[in-house]
N, C-alpha and C positions, 0 to 999 in steps of 0.2 A: 935735909930730907926728903926721900927717894922713892921717883915714881914713876908705876910700870902701870901699863895695861894694856890692850889687846883691841884691835879696828877691825873690821872686816871689809871689804869693799869692793864694787865691782867696775868697772871701765871698761866702757865699747865707744871703736868710733866707727866712721868709715871713712873712706879716702877715695880719692877717682881720681884720674889721671886720662885726657882724650886728646888725640890725633889725628890725620884722614885718615886713617890707617887704621885702628883700632879704640876700643874705649875698656882701661883698665878700671876697677873694684877694686879692693879690701875691703873684709870687715876682721874687722877684732876684738874676740869678747874675752874680759879675763876676770877670776876672783882673787882675789886675794887677801894676807891675815897678816900686817903690820903689828908687831910688838916691841917696842921703845921701850928702854930702860933710860929713864934719865934724874938727873941728877939736879933741885929745886929748890932757888933761894923762893923763898915769900921775906918780903918787906913789913919788916914789923908797923904793922897797925890799930886797930880797932876790934870797925868792923867791914871794912870794904879794905884788902892785902896787895895789891898788884905782886907779880910772880915772872918769873924768872924759866925755864928749861932748858939745857942740854944736855945731849949724848944718847950712845948707840940705840941705834934700830935697826932689828930684823923684817925681811921684809917678804913674805912666801906665798908665791904664786899654787892657788888649790884647780885650777879647772881654767883653761887657759886652751883657746880656738880660734885658726886663724883658716880664712877662705877670700881667695884672690880668684876672680872670676874676670875672662877674658874675654869680649866678644869682634872677633874681626870680619870686616866692610871689605865684600868683598863683590862685586858690580851690581846686582841684584840682591842681595844674600848678606845674614850680618850670622855669625858662624858664632854661638858661645862655645865656648868649654873651661871648665873650672881647672882650674893649676895645681896641683898639690905642689903642699910643702908644710917642710919639718913646721912646730911653731914657732916660729922666734923670742918670744918671752920667757926667757928665763924662771926655774923655779926655782930659788932662793938668791938673794941676794940682800946686804949685808951694808950701812949707809949712820947715816947721825943724824938728829933732832934736833930743831932747837926751837924754842918755843916763847913769849909774851901774852901774861894775861891778866885780867883781874880775880881774888877771891873775897864771892862776898857770904862772912858769916849769919846765914839765920835767925842759931837761939849755939846753946852751947858744944852740942854736935851735926849739927845740919852748916851745910853749906853748902852754897851755888858759887862753879866759878863760867866761865869764859873765856876760851883763850884761841892764837894764832897761832901755827906751827909750821914751820919750815921743815921738809925733808929732803933729802939726797940721799938715792942710794944707786952702789956700784951692781956693772956687772963686766960681764967676760971683755966686752969691746962697748967703749965711748956712744956708739947708738942707741948702743941699750939700755942706757946708762937711767934712769928715771926721777923726775926732783917734784915735790910734793906743793902743793899750799893748805893747807886744809886748817877751817873754826871748826874748834871744838865747846861744847857743851857737859856742861858737869856738874856729876850730886854729890856728895854726901848725904846716907841717914841716918 
């Protein structure tokens, strides 16, 4: 069967580096939409059905911000500068997703599923490629 979805995620991280002369802090915030289009094979069973997914995925960043602060230590002073940078997270990336999970048939129409899914998305630079590992819960009504 064909399995499509829309996932909205937010990522925020901080990093810092310090030397005897300076301190560098980086803050990155992103909000993204992931749209996978997967082929699903579901093993035949009565109530609990294992399944496997694989296919393409489109990843679009709808909000992104990057802030870099540098603190320079000069004698008795600390000088803090905000470094202006262009966002280095690309807006659009294409990739693939693979996953495996289990689907439980509640009744004739209702199901509940749990899946572990890996995704890899490619950017113009290997440094900006993105990997993801997600635990997904789904249901049908």
